[in-house]
C-alpha positions in Angstrom: 20.8 -15.5 -25.3 20.2 -16.8 -21.5 19.6 -20.2 -20.3 16.0 -21.3 -19.0 14.9 -25.0 -17.9 11.1 -25.9 -17.9 8.6 -28.2 -16.4 8.9 -30.9 -15.2 10.9 -32.7 -18.3 13.6 -30.2 -17.7 12.8 -29.3 -21.1 15.6 -26.4 -21.9 13.8 -23.0 -23.0 16.4 -20.2 -24.2 15.5 -17.0 -23.3 15.1 -14.4 -26.8 18.4 -13.1 -27.7 16.7 -9.4 -29.2 14.2 -9.3 -26.3 16.0 -6.2 -24.0 14.2 -5.7 -20.2 12.7 -2.6 -18.6 12.0 -2.8 -15.3 9.3 -0.2 -14.3 8.4 -0.8 -10.3 7.6 -4.1 -9.5 6.1 -4.3 -13.3 8.4 -5.3 -16.3 8.3 -4.1 -20.6 9.7 -6.7 -22.2 10.4 -5.8 -26.2 11.4 -7.9 -28.7 14.0 -6.3 -31.2 12.9 -8.1 -34.0 9.1 -8.0 -34.1 9.2 -4.6 -32.7 6.5 -5.9 -30.2 6.4 -4.9 -26.4 5.0 -6.9 -23.6 4.1 -5.3 -19.9 4.7 -8.2 -17.1 3.0 -7.5 -13.8 4.9 -8.3 -10.7 4.1 -11.8 -10.8 5.3 -12.0 -14.7 8.5 -10.2 -13.8 9.0 -12.8 -10.6 8.7 -15.7 -13.2 10.4 -14.4 -15.9 13.0 -13.6 -13.5 14.1 -16.7 -12.2 13.9 -18.4 -15.6 16.3 -16.1 -16.3 18.0 -17.6 -13.8 17.8 -21.1 -14.3 15.3 -21.9 -11.9 12.5 -25.0 -13.8 8.8 -24.9 -13.4 8.2 -26.4 -10.3 11.2 -24.5 -8.5 9.8 -21.1 -9.9 6.1 -22.3 -8.8 7.1 -23.7 -5.2 9.0 -20.3 -5.0 5.6 -18.2 -6.3 3.2 -20.0 -4.1 5.5 -19.1 -0.6 6.2 -15.7 -2.0 2.2 -14.6 -2.6 0.8 -17.2 -0.5 -0.9 -19.0 -3.4 -1.9 -23.1 -3.6 0.7 -24.7 -5.3 -1.3 -26.3 -8.1 -2.6 -22.7 -8.8 1.3 -21.6 -9.3 2.3 -25.1 -11.6 -0.8 -23.7 -13.7 0.1 -20.1 -13.4 3.6 -20.8 -14.7 2.7 -22.5 -17.1 0.6 -20.5 -19.1 3.0 -17.6 -18.1 5.6 -20.1 -20.8 3.6 -20.9 -22.8 2.8 -17.2 -23.5 6.1 -16.4 -23.8 6.7 -19.2 -25.9 3.8 -18.2 -28.1 4.9 -14.5 -28.6 8.6 -15.7 -29.9 10.3 -14.1 -26.2 11.3 -18.0 -25.3 12.5 -21.0 -28.0 12.4 -24.7 -27.0 
């Protein structure tokens, strides 16, 4: 199980131990073995997922995302938090 740090309070998120990742070009597919569900990630989703798995905080990811893709930092923060929330709702990460 990979350790993921996210949000300004440094809440620890654990990436699902049953999640398999397959990279396809600039995108990725996540397979949650327990539920049998799969999730497609676009290039930005893959970027965020990989940074979470590297142990980056959401703030760090947002700053890197803003720099990498040339978007405003507030927009990047919102994008990262929305993505992480959707990962939690799909049980791909847990607190």
